[in-house]
mmJSON file of the N, C-alpha and C atoms, coordinates in Angstrom:
{"data_MODEL":{"atom_site":{
"group_PDB":["ATOM","ATOM","ATOM","ATOM","ATOM","ATOM","ATOM","ATOM","ATOM","ATOM","ATOM","ATOM","ATOM","ATOM","ATOM","ATOM","ATOM","ATOM","ATOM","ATOM","ATOM","ATOM","ATOM","ATOM","ATOM","ATOM","ATOM","ATOM","ATOM","ATOM","ATOM","ATOM","ATOM","ATOM","ATOM","ATOM","ATOM","ATOM","ATOM","ATOM","ATOM","ATOM","ATOM","ATOM","ATOM","ATOM","ATOM","ATOM","ATOM","ATOM","ATOM","ATOM","ATOM","ATOM","ATOM","ATOM","ATOM","ATOM","ATOM","ATOM","ATOM","ATOM","ATOM","ATOM","ATOM","ATOM","ATOM","ATOM","ATOM","ATOM","ATOM","ATOM","ATOM","ATOM","ATOM","ATOM","ATOM","ATOM","ATOM","ATOM","ATOM","ATOM","ATOM","ATOM","ATOM","ATOM","ATOM","ATOM","ATOM","ATOM","ATOM","ATOM","ATOM","ATOM","ATOM","ATOM","ATOM","ATOM","ATOM","ATOM","ATOM","ATOM","ATOM","ATOM","ATOM","ATOM","ATOM","ATOM","ATOM","ATOM","ATOM","ATOM","ATOM","ATOM","ATOM","ATOM","ATOM","ATOM","ATOM","ATOM","ATOM","ATOM","ATOM","ATOM","ATOM","ATOM","ATOM","ATOM","ATOM","ATOM","ATOM","ATOM","ATOM","ATOM","ATOM","ATOM","ATOM","ATOM","ATOM","ATOM","ATOM","ATOM","ATOM","ATOM","ATOM","ATOM","ATOM","ATOM","ATOM","ATOM","ATOM","ATOM","ATOM","ATOM","ATOM","ATOM","ATOM","ATOM","ATOM","ATOM","ATOM","ATOM","ATOM","ATOM","ATOM","ATOM","ATOM","ATOM","ATOM","ATOM","ATOM","ATOM","ATOM","ATOM","ATOM","ATOM","ATOM","ATOM","ATOM","ATOM","ATOM","ATOM","ATOM","ATOM","ATOM","ATOM","ATOM","ATOM","ATOM","ATOM","ATOM","ATOM","ATOM","ATOM","ATOM","ATOM","ATOM","ATOM","ATOM","ATOM","ATOM"],
"id":[1,2,3,4,5,6,7,8,9,10,11,12,13,14,15,16,17,18,19,20,21,22,23,24,25,26,27,28,29,30,31,32,33,34,35,36,37,38,39,40,41,42,43,44,45,46,47,48,49,50,51,52,53,54,55,56,57,58,59,60,61,62,63,64,65,66,67,68,69,70,71,72,73,74,75,76,77,78,79,80,81,82,83,84,85,86,87,88,89,90,91,92,93,94,95,96,97,98,99,100,101,102,103,104,105,106,107,108,109,110,111,112,113,114,115,116,117,118,119,120,121,122,123,124,125,126,127,128,129,130,131,132,133,134,135,136,137,138,139,140,141,142,143,144,145,146,147,148,149,150,151,152,153,154,155,156,157,158,159,160,161,162,163,164,165,166,167,168,169,170,171,172,173,174,175,176,177,178,179,180,181,182,183,184,185,186,187,188,189,190,191,192,193,194,195,196,197,198,199,200,201],
"type_symbol":["N","C","C","N","C","C","N","C","C","N","C","C","N","C","C","N","C","C","N","C","C","N","C","C","N","C","C","N","C","C","N","C","C","N","C","C","N","C","C","N","C","C","N","C","C","N","C","C","N","C","C","N","C","C","N","C","C","N","C","C","N","C","C","N","C","C","N","C","C","N","C","C","N","C","C","N","C","C","N","C","C","N","C","C","N","C","C","N","C","C","N","C","C","N","C","C","N","C","C","N","C","C","N","C","C","N","C","C","N","C","C","N","C","C","N","C","C","N","C","C","N","C","C","N","C","C","N","C","C","N","C","C","N","C","C","N","C","C","N","C","C","N","C","C","N","C","C","N","C","C","N","C","C","N","C","C","N","C","C","N","C","C","N","C","C","N","C","C","N","C","C","N","C","C","N","C","C","N","C","C","N","C","C","N","C","C","N","C","C","N","C","C","N","C","C","N","C","C","N","C","C"],
"label_atom_id":["N","CA","C","N","CA","C","N","CA","C","N","CA","C","N","CA","C","N","CA","C","N","CA","C","N","CA","C","N","CA","C","N","CA","C","N","CA","C","N","CA","C","N","CA","C","N","CA","C","N","CA","C","N","CA","C","N","CA","C","N","CA","C","N","CA","C","N","CA","C","N","CA","C","N","CA","C","N","CA","C","N","CA","C","N","CA","C","N","CA","C","N","CA","C","N","CA","C","N","CA","C","N","CA","C","N","CA","C","N","CA","C","N","CA","C","N","CA","C","N","CA","C","N","CA","C","N","CA","C","N","CA","C","N","CA","C","N","CA","C","N","CA","C","N","CA","C","N","CA","C","N","CA","C","N","CA","C","N","CA","C","N","CA","C","N","CA","C","N","CA","C","N","CA","C","N","CA","C","N","CA","C","N","CA","C","N","CA","C","N","CA","C","N","CA","C","N","CA","C","N","CA","C","N","CA","C","N","CA","C","N","CA","C","N","CA","C","N","CA","C","N","CA","C","N","CA","C","N","CA","C","N","CA","C"],
"label_alt_id":[null,null,null,null,null,null,null,null,null,null,null,null,null,null,null,null,null,null,null,null,null,null,null,null,null,null,null,null,null,null,null,null,null,null,null,null,null,null,null,null,null,null,null,null,null,null,null,null,null,null,null,null,null,null,null,null,null,null,null,null,null,null,null,null,null,null,null,null,null,null,null,null,null,null,null,null,null,null,null,null,null,null,null,null,null,null,null,null,null,null,null,null,null,null,null,null,null,null,null,null,null,null,null,null,null,null,null,null,null,null,null,null,null,null,null,null,null,null,null,null,null,null,null,null,null,null,null,null,null,null,null,null,null,null,null,null,null,null,null,null,null,null,null,null,null,null,null,null,null,null,null,null,null,null,null,null,null,null,null,null,null,null,null,null,null,null,null,null,null,null,null,null,null,null,null,null,null,null,null,null,null,null,null,null,null,null,null,null,null,null,null,null,null,null,null,null,null,null,null,null,null],
"label_comp_id":["MET","MET","MET","PRO","PRO","PRO","ILE","ILE","ILE","ILE","ILE","ILE","ILE","ILE","ILE","ASN","ASN","ASN","LEU","LEU","LEU","ASP","ASP","ASP","VAL","VAL","VAL","MET","MET","MET","MET","MET","MET","ALA","ALA","ALA","LYS","LYS","LYS","ARG","ARG","ARG","LYS","LYS","LYS","MET","MET","MET","SER","SER","SER","LEU","LEU","LEU","ASN","ASN","ASN","GLU","GLU","GLU","LEU","LEU","LEU","SER","SER","SER","ASP","ASP","ASP","ARG","ARG","ARG","VAL","VAL","VAL","GLY","GLY","GLY","ILE","ILE","ILE","THR","THR","THR","ILE","ILE","ILE","SER","SER","SER","ASN","ASN","ASN","LEU","LEU","LEU","SER","SER","SER","ILE","ILE","ILE","LEU","LEU","LEU","LYS","LYS","LYS","THR","THR","THR","GLY","GLY","GLY","LYS","LYS","LYS","ALA","ALA","ALA","LYS","LYS","LYS","ALA","ALA","ALA","ILE","ILE","ILE","ARG","ARG","ARG","ILE","ILE","ILE","GLU","GLU","GLU","THR","THR","THR","LEU","LEU","LEU","GLU","GLU","GLU","ALA","ALA","ALA","ILE","ILE","ILE","CYS","CYS","CYS","LYS","LYS","LYS","ALA","ALA","ALA","LEU","LEU","LEU","ASP","ASP","ASP","CYS","CYS","CYS","GLN","GLN","GLN","PRO","PRO","PRO","GLY","GLY","GLY","ASP","ASP","ASP","ILE","ILE","ILE","LEU","LEU","LEU","GLU","GLU","GLU","PHE","PHE","PHE","ARG","ARG","ARG","ASP","ASP","ASP"],
"label_asym_id":["A","A","A","A","A","A","A","A","A","A","A","A","A","A","A","A","A","A","A","A","A","A","A","A","A","A","A","A","A","A","A","A","A","A","A","A","A","A","A","A","A","A","A","A","A","A","A","A","A","A","A","A","A","A","A","A","A","A","A","A","A","A","A","A","A","A","A","A","A","A","A","A","A","A","A","A","A","A","A","A","A","A","A","A","A","A","A","A","A","A","A","A","A","A","A","A","A","A","A","A","A","A","A","A","A","A","A","A","A","A","A","A","A","A","A","A","A","A","A","A","A","A","A","A","A","A","A","A","A","A","A","A","A","A","A","A","A","A","A","A","A","A","A","A","A","A","A","A","A","A","A","A","A","A","A","A","A","A","A","A","A","A","A","A","A","A","A","A","A","A","A","A","A","A","A","A","A","A","A","A","A","A","A","A","A","A","A","A","A","A","A","A","A","A","A","A","A","A","A","A","A"],
"label_entity_id":["1","1","1","1","1","1","1","1","1","1","1","1","1","1","1","1","1","1","1","1","1","1","1","1","1","1","1","1","1","1","1","1","1","1","1","1","1","1","1","1","1","1","1","1","1","1","1","1","1","1","1","1","1","1","1","1","1","1","1","1","1","1","1","1","1","1","1","1","1","1","1","1","1","1","1","1","1","1","1","1","1","1","1","1","1","1","1","1","1","1","1","1","1","1","1","1","1","1","1","1","1","1","1","1","1","1","1","1","1","1","1","1","1","1","1","1","1","1","1","1","1","1","1","1","1","1","1","1","1","1","1","1","1","1","1","1","1","1","1","1","1","1","1","1","1","1","1","1","1","1","1","1","1","1","1","1","1","1","1","1","1","1","1","1","1","1","1","1","1","1","1","1","1","1","1","1","1","1","1","1","1","1","1","1","1","1","1","1","1","1","1","1","1","1","1","1","1","1","1","1","1"],
"label_seq_id":[1,1,1,2,2,2,3,3,3,4,4,4,5,5,5,6,6,6,7,7,7,8,8,8,9,9,9,10,10,10,11,11,11,12,12,12,13,13,13,14,14,14,15,15,15,16,16,16,17,17,17,18,18,18,19,19,19,20,20,20,21,21,21,22,22,22,23,23,23,24,24,24,25,25,25,26,26,26,27,27,27,28,28,28,29,29,29,30,30,30,31,31,31,32,32,32,33,33,33,34,34,34,35,35,35,36,36,36,37,37,37,38,38,38,39,39,39,40,40,40,41,41,41,42,42,42,43,43,43,44,44,44,45,45,45,46,46,46,47,47,47,48,48,48,49,49,49,50,50,50,51,51,51,52,52,52,53,53,53,54,54,54,55,55,55,56,56,56,57,57,57,58,58,58,59,59,59,60,60,60,61,61,61,62,62,62,63,63,63,64,64,64,65,65,65,66,66,66,67,67,67],
"pdbx_PDB_ins_code":[null,null,null,null,null,null,null,null,null,null,null,null,null,null,null,null,null,null,null,null,null,null,null,null,null,null,null,null,null,null,null,null,null,null,null,null,null,null,null,null,null,null,null,null,null,null,null,null,null,null,null,null,null,null,null,null,null,null,null,null,null,null,null,null,null,null,null,null,null,null,null,null,null,null,null,null,null,null,null,null,null,null,null,null,null,null,null,null,null,null,null,null,null,null,null,null,null,null,null,null,null,null,null,null,null,null,null,null,null,null,null,null,null,null,null,null,null,null,null,null,null,null,null,null,null,null,null,null,null,null,null,null,null,null,null,null,null,null,null,null,null,null,null,null,null,null,null,null,null,null,null,null,null,null,null,null,null,null,null,null,null,null,null,null,null,null,null,null,null,null,null,null,null,null,null,null,null,null,null,null,null,null,null,null,null,null,null,null,null,null,null,null,null,null,null,null,null,null,null,null,null],
"Cartn_x":[119.016,118.866,117.656,117.84,116.731,115.673,115.947,114.933,114.227,112.934,112.114,111.369,111.367,110.667,109.392,108.27,106.958,106.312,107.112,106.602,105.581,105.86,104.932,103.573,103.585,102.337,101.494,102.131,101.394,100.912,101.713,101.295,100.071,100.058,98.917,97.67,97.836,96.691,96.092,96.953,96.497,96.196,96.384,96.167,96.935,98.216,99.07,100.196,100.436,101.508,102.848,103.9,105.245,105.406,104.835,104.901,104.21,103.024,102.271,103.002,103.542,104.278,105.529,106.197,107.38,107.046,105.942,105.513,105.182,104.495,104.089,105.264,106.213,107.336,108.469,108.622,109.682,111.014,110.997,112.228,112.017,113.112,113.025,112.393,111.848,111.258,112.328,113.532,114.6,114.973,115.002,115.303,114.173,112.929,111.799,111.851,112.225,112.327,113.393,114.5,115.56,115.026,114.25,113.631,112.64,111.804,110.732,111.273,112.39,112.962,113.859,114.056,114.862,116.353,116.774,118.192,118.843,118.054,118.59,119.362,120.46,121.266,120.875,120.187,119.792,118.613,117.905,116.827,116.871,116.762,116.748,115.411,115.464,114.252,113.279,113.778,112.88,112.221,112.903,112.308,111.239,111.54,110.559,109.332,109.545,108.435,107.571,108.192,107.444,106.646,107.241,106.537,105.343,105.545,104.449,103.315,103.651,102.615,101.849,102.57,101.935,101.04,101.464,100.697,99.768,99.785,98.964,99.164,100.417,100.74,101.826,102.191,103.244,104.518,105.701,106.946,106.929,106.285,106.193,105.356,104.529,103.762,104.664,105.768,106.676,107.902,108.424,109.639,109.29,109.915,109.663,110.989,111.192,112.401,112.089,112.893,112.782,114.155,114.204,115.475,115.792],
"Cartn_y":[-96.299,-94.88,-94.344,-93.289,-92.786,-92.002,-91.63,-90.951,-92.009,-92.13,-93.102,-92.353,-92.909,-92.298,-93.091,-92.449,-93.081,-92.785,-92.759,-92.445,-93.479,-94.75,-95.796,-95.676,-95.227,-95.043,-93.932,-92.808,-91.692,-92.046,-92.781,-93.201,-94.11,-95.005,-95.905,-95.125,-94.143,-93.323,-92.543,-92.12,-91.336,-92.22,-93.536,-94.509,-94.119,-93.809,-93.366,-94.375,-94.736,-95.676,-94.951,-95.732,-95.178,-94.502,-95.104,-94.516,-93.161,-93.083,-91.827,-90.741,-91.097,-90.119,-89.665,-90.589,-90.249,-89.231,-89.444,-88.507,-87.133,-87.113,-85.834,-85.046,-85.768,-85.121,-84.801,-85.647,-85.41,-86.016,-87.062,-87.793,-89.256,-89.956,-91.314,-92.264,-93.345,-94.367,-94.965,-95.145,-95.737,-94.82,-93.508,-92.586,-92.57,-92.631,-92.708,-94.009,-95.068,-96.366,-96.34,-95.679,-95.534,-94.773,-93.73,-92.98,-93.86,-94.536,-95.347,-96.459,-97.056,-98.159,-97.68,-96.381,-95.835,-95.921,-96.19,-96.309,-94.979,-93.928,-92.615,-92.027,-91.371,-90.704,-89.239,-88.698,-87.287,-87.091,-85.988,-85.6,-84.083,-83.62,-82.175,-81.603,-80.401,-79.727,-79.562,-79.243,-79.058,-80.382,-81.498,-82.809,-83.121,-82.854,-83.067,-82.198,-80.962,-80.05,-80.596,-81.082,-81.622,-82.865,-83.712,-84.908,-84.506,-83.534,-83.063,-82.459,-81.713,-81.152,-82.255,-83.239,-84.331,-85.182,-85.374,-86.21,-85.4,-84.072,-83.189,-83.501,-83.376,-83.677,-82.73,-82.883,-82.101,-82.943,-82.305,-83.071,-84.039,-83.637,-84.496,-85.745,-85.748,-86.945,-87.989,-87.542,-88.417,-88.779,-87.794,-88.006,-88.154,-89.123,-89.376,-89.667,-89.115,-89.376,-90.397,-91.47,-92.472,-92.661,-92.514,-92.655,-94.112],
"Cartn_z":[-77.474,-77.796,-77.02,-76.24,-75.428,-76.21,-77.459,-78.274,-79.121,-78.939,-79.67,-80.761,-81.96,-83.083,-83.337,-83.127,-83.263,-84.615,-85.646,-86.977,-87.437,-87.17,-87.592,-86.898,-85.636,-84.89,-85.52,-85.829,-86.44,-87.841,-88.596,-89.928,-89.837,-88.861,-88.674,-88.266,-87.375,-86.952,-88.119,-89.044,-90.199,-91.414,-91.228,-92.312,-93.565,-93.366,-94.457,-94.664,-95.902,-96.231,-96.304,-96.288,-96.422,-97.779,-98.819,-100.16,-100.212,-99.612,-99.623,-98.839,-97.671,-96.873,-97.617,-98.265,-99.049,-100.134,-100.834,-101.883,-101.31,-100.181,-99.579,-98.997,-98.416,-97.74,-98.71,-99.723,-100.695,-100.318,-99.498,-99.204,-99.592,-99.764,-100.272,-99.255,-99.778,-98.924,-98.012,-98.54,-97.719,-96.55,-96.777,-95.674,-94.652,-95.108,-94.176,-93.384,-94.039,-93.379,-92.284,-92.558,-91.548,-90.333,-90.578,-89.477,-88.724,-89.465,-88.885,-87.998,-88.391,-87.608,-86.47,-86.37,-85.284,-85.522,-86.741,-87.055,-87.418,-87.537,-87.902,-86.727,-87.029,-86.002,-85.841,-86.854,-86.821,-87.764,-87.565,-88.462,-88.61,-89.822,-90.056,-89.591,-89.068,-88.611,-89.778,-90.958,-92.105,-92.504,-92.327,-92.597,-91.565,-90.307,-89.236,-89.466,-89.877,-90.169,-91.303,-92.364,-93.501,-93.098,-92.267,-91.793,-90.933,-90.053,-89.195,-90.019,-91.054,-91.926,-92.633,-93.159,-93.902,-93.002,-91.755,-90.827,-89.921,-90.071,-89.253,-87.767,-87.325,-85.934,-85.44,-84.195,-83.562,-83.478,-83.403,-83.275,-82.088,-81.012,-79.824,-80.055,-81.099,-81.439,-82.107,-82.672,-83.4,-82.553,-81.817,-81.022,-79.543,-78.897,-77.475,-76.801,-75.611,-74.845,-73.751,-73.723,-72.654,-72.044,-70.75,-70.044,-69.772],
"occupancy":[1.0,1.0,1.0,1.0,1.0,1.0,1.0,1.0,1.0,1.0,1.0,1.0,1.0,1.0,1.0,1.0,1.0,1.0,1.0,1.0,1.0,1.0,1.0,1.0,1.0,1.0,1.0,1.0,1.0,1.0,1.0,1.0,1.0,1.0,1.0,1.0,1.0,1.0,1.0,1.0,1.0,1.0,1.0,1.0,1.0,1.0,1.0,1.0,1.0,1.0,1.0,1.0,1.0,1.0,1.0,1.0,1.0,1.0,1.0,1.0,1.0,1.0,1.0,1.0,1.0,1.0,1.0,1.0,1.0,1.0,1.0,1.0,1.0,1.0,1.0,1.0,1.0,1.0,1.0,1.0,1.0,1.0,1.0,1.0,1.0,1.0,1.0,1.0,1.0,1.0,1.0,1.0,1.0,1.0,1.0,1.0,1.0,1.0,1.0,1.0,1.0,1.0,1.0,1.0,1.0,1.0,1.0,1.0,1.0,1.0,1.0,1.0,1.0,1.0,1.0,1.0,1.0,1.0,1.0,1.0,1.0,1.0,1.0,1.0,1.0,1.0,1.0,1.0,1.0,1.0,1.0,1.0,1.0,1.0,1.0,1.0,1.0,1.0,1.0,1.0,1.0,1.0,1.0,1.0,1.0,1.0,1.0,1.0,1.0,1.0,1.0,1.0,1.0,1.0,1.0,1.0,1.0,1.0,1.0,1.0,1.0,1.0,1.0,1.0,1.0,1.0,1.0,1.0,1.0,1.0,1.0,1.0,1.0,1.0,1.0,1.0,1.0,1.0,1.0,1.0,1.0,1.0,1.0,1.0,1.0,1.0,1.0,1.0,1.0,1.0,1.0,1.0,1.0,1.0,1.0,1.0,1.0,1.0,1.0,1.0,1.0],
"B_iso_or_equiv":[0.0,0.0,0.0,0.0,0.0,0.0,0.0,0.0,0.0,0.0,0.0,0.0,0.0,0.0,0.0,0.0,0.0,0.0,0.0,0.0,0.0,0.0,0.0,0.0,0.0,0.0,0.0,0.0,0.0,0.0,0.0,0.0,0.0,0.0,0.0,0.0,0.0,0.0,0.0,0.0,0.0,0.0,0.0,0.0,0.0,0.0,0.0,0.0,0.0,0.0,0.0,0.0,0.0,0.0,0.0,0.0,0.0,0.0,0.0,0.0,0.0,0.0,0.0,0.0,0.0,0.0,0.0,0.0,0.0,0.0,0.0,0.0,0.0,0.0,0.0,0.0,0.0,0.0,0.0,0.0,0.0,0.0,0.0,0.0,0.0,0.0,0.0,0.0,0.0,0.0,0.0,0.0,0.0,0.0,0.0,0.0,0.0,0.0,0.0,0.0,0.0,0.0,0.0,0.0,0.0,0.0,0.0,0.0,0.0,0.0,0.0,0.0,0.0,0.0,0.0,0.0,0.0,0.0,0.0,0.0,0.0,0.0,0.0,0.0,0.0,0.0,0.0,0.0,0.0,0.0,0.0,0.0,0.0,0.0,0.0,0.0,0.0,0.0,0.0,0.0,0.0,0.0,0.0,0.0,0.0,0.0,0.0,0.0,0.0,0.0,0.0,0.0,0.0,0.0,0.0,0.0,0.0,0.0,0.0,0.0,0.0,0.0,0.0,0.0,0.0,0.0,0.0,0.0,0.0,0.0,0.0,0.0,0.0,0.0,0.0,0.0,0.0,0.0,0.0,0.0,0.0,0.0,0.0,0.0,0.0,0.0,0.0,0.0,0.0,0.0,0.0,0.0,0.0,0.0,0.0,0.0,0.0,0.0,0.0,0.0,0.0],
"pdbx_formal_charge":[null,null,null,null,null,null,null,null,null,null,null,null,null,null,null,null,null,null,null,null,null,null,null,null,null,null,null,null,null,null,null,null,null,null,null,null,null,null,null,null,null,null,null,null,null,null,null,null,null,null,null,null,null,null,null,null,null,null,null,null,null,null,null,null,null,null,null,null,null,null,null,null,null,null,null,null,null,null,null,null,null,null,null,null,null,null,null,null,null,null,null,null,null,null,null,null,null,null,null,null,null,null,null,null,null,null,null,null,null,null,null,null,null,null,null,null,null,null,null,null,null,null,null,null,null,null,null,null,null,null,null,null,null,null,null,null,null,null,null,null,null,null,null,null,null,null,null,null,null,null,null,null,null,null,null,null,null,null,null,null,null,null,null,null,null,null,null,null,null,null,null,null,null,null,null,null,null,null,null,null,null,null,null,null,null,null,null,null,null,null,null,null,null,null,null,null,null,null,null,null,null],
"auth_seq_id":[1,1,1,2,2,2,3,3,3,4,4,4,5,5,5,6,6,6,7,7,7,8,8,8,9,9,9,10,10,10,11,11,11,12,12,12,13,13,13,14,14,14,15,15,15,16,16,16,17,17,17,18,18,18,19,19,19,20,20,20,21,21,21,22,22,22,23,23,23,24,24,24,25,25,25,26,26,26,27,27,27,28,28,28,29,29,29,30,30,30,31,31,31,32,32,32,33,33,33,34,34,34,35,35,35,36,36,36,37,37,37,38,38,38,39,39,39,40,40,40,41,41,41,42,42,42,43,43,43,44,44,44,45,45,45,46,46,46,47,47,47,48,48,48,49,49,49,50,50,50,51,51,51,52,52,52,53,53,53,54,54,54,55,55,55,56,56,56,57,57,57,58,58,58,59,59,59,60,60,60,61,61,61,62,62,62,63,63,63,64,64,64,65,65,65,66,66,66,67,67,67],
"auth_comp_id":["MET","MET","MET","PRO","PRO","PRO","ILE","ILE","ILE","ILE","ILE","ILE","ILE","ILE","ILE","ASN","ASN","ASN","LEU","LEU","LEU","ASP","ASP","ASP","VAL","VAL","VAL","MET","MET","MET","MET","MET","MET","ALA","ALA","ALA","LYS","LYS","LYS","ARG","ARG","ARG","LYS","LYS","LYS","MET","MET","MET","SER","SER","SER","LEU","LEU","LEU","ASN","ASN","ASN","GLU","GLU","GLU","LEU","LEU","LEU","SER","SER","SER","ASP","ASP","ASP","ARG","ARG","ARG","VAL","VAL","VAL","GLY","GLY","GLY","ILE","ILE","ILE","THR","THR","THR","ILE","ILE","ILE","SER","SER","SER","ASN","ASN","ASN","LEU","LEU","LEU","SER","SER","SER","ILE","ILE","ILE","LEU","LEU","LEU","LYS","LYS","LYS","THR","THR","THR","GLY","GLY","GLY","LYS","LYS","LYS","ALA","ALA","ALA","LYS","LYS","LYS","ALA","ALA","ALA","ILE","ILE","ILE","ARG","ARG","ARG","ILE","ILE","ILE","GLU","GLU","GLU","THR","THR","THR","LEU","LEU","LEU","GLU","GLU","GLU","ALA","ALA","ALA","ILE","ILE","ILE","CYS","CYS","CYS","LYS","LYS","LYS","ALA","ALA","ALA","LEU","LEU","LEU","ASP","ASP","ASP","CYS","CYS","CYS","GLN","GLN","GLN","PRO","PRO","PRO","GLY","GLY","GLY","ASP","ASP","ASP","ILE","ILE","ILE","LEU","LEU","LEU","GLU","GLU","GLU","PHE","PHE","PHE","ARG","ARG","ARG","ASP","ASP","ASP"],
"auth_asym_id":["A","A","A","A","A","A","A","A","A","A","A","A","A","A","A","A","A","A","A","A","A","A","A","A","A","A","A","A","A","A","A","A","A","A","A","A","A","A","A","A","A","A","A","A","A","A","A","A","A","A","A","A","A","A","A","A","A","A","A","A","A","A","A","A","A","A","A","A","A","A","A","A","A","A","A","A","A","A","A","A","A","A","A","A","A","A","A","A","A","A","A","A","A","A","A","A","A","A","A","A","A","A","A","A","A","A","A","A","A","A","A","A","A","A","A","A","A","A","A","A","A","A","A","A","A","A","A","A","A","A","A","A","A","A","A","A","A","A","A","A","A","A","A","A","A","A","A","A","A","A","A","A","A","A","A","A","A","A","A","A","A","A","A","A","A","A","A","A","A","A","A","A","A","A","A","A","A","A","A","A","A","A","A","A","A","A","A","A","A","A","A","A","A","A","A","A","A","A","A","A","A"],
"auth_atom_id":["N","CA","C","N","CA","C","N","CA","C","N","CA","C","N","CA","C","N","CA","C","N","CA","C","N","CA","C","N","CA","C","N","CA","C","N","CA","C","N","CA","C","N","CA","C","N","CA","C","N","CA","C","N","CA","C","N","CA","C","N","CA","C","N","CA","C","N","CA","C","N","CA","C","N","CA","C","N","CA","C","N","CA","C","N","CA","C","N","CA","C","N","CA","C","N","CA","C","N","CA","C","N","CA","C","N","CA","C","N","CA","C","N","CA","C","N","CA","C","N","CA","C","N","CA","C","N","CA","C","N","CA","C","N","CA","C","N","CA","C","N","CA","C","N","CA","C","N","CA","C","N","CA","C","N","CA","C","N","CA","C","N","CA","C","N","CA","C","N","CA","C","N","CA","C","N","CA","C","N","CA","C","N","CA","C","N","CA","C","N","CA","C","N","CA","C","N","CA","C","N","CA","C","N","CA","C","N","CA","C","N","CA","C","N","CA","C","N","CA","C","N","CA","C","N","CA","C","N","CA","C","N","CA","C"],
"pdbx_PDB_model_num":[1,1,1,1,1,1,1,1,1,1,1,1,1,1,1,1,1,1,1,1,1,1,1,1,1,1,1,1,1,1,1,1,1,1,1,1,1,1,1,1,1,1,1,1,1,1,1,1,1,1,1,1,1,1,1,1,1,1,1,1,1,1,1,1,1,1,1,1,1,1,1,1,1,1,1,1,1,1,1,1,1,1,1,1,1,1,1,1,1,1,1,1,1,1,1,1,1,1,1,1,1,1,1,1,1,1,1,1,1,1,1,1,1,1,1,1,1,1,1,1,1,1,1,1,1,1,1,1,1,1,1,1,1,1,1,1,1,1,1,1,1,1,1,1,1,1,1,1,1,1,1,1,1,1,1,1,1,1,1,1,1,1,1,1,1,1,1,1,1,1,1,1,1,1,1,1,1,1,1,1,1,1,1,1,1,1,1,1,1,1,1,1,1,1,1,1,1,1,1,1,1]
}}}
């Protein structure tokens, strides 16, 4: 998959656990885990926005395109 999800990198930079991010964003730990491992096929813009707010980052900090 050419889109890489760097959620784990941003969580580590912010010293935030999966549980804490789940509470702040309002989605389940299992859904966050699917995103974190790159197994997700899609992400809603509102979910991406909530993650960016919780991690104080930009979408480009989380999503990366590699050819």
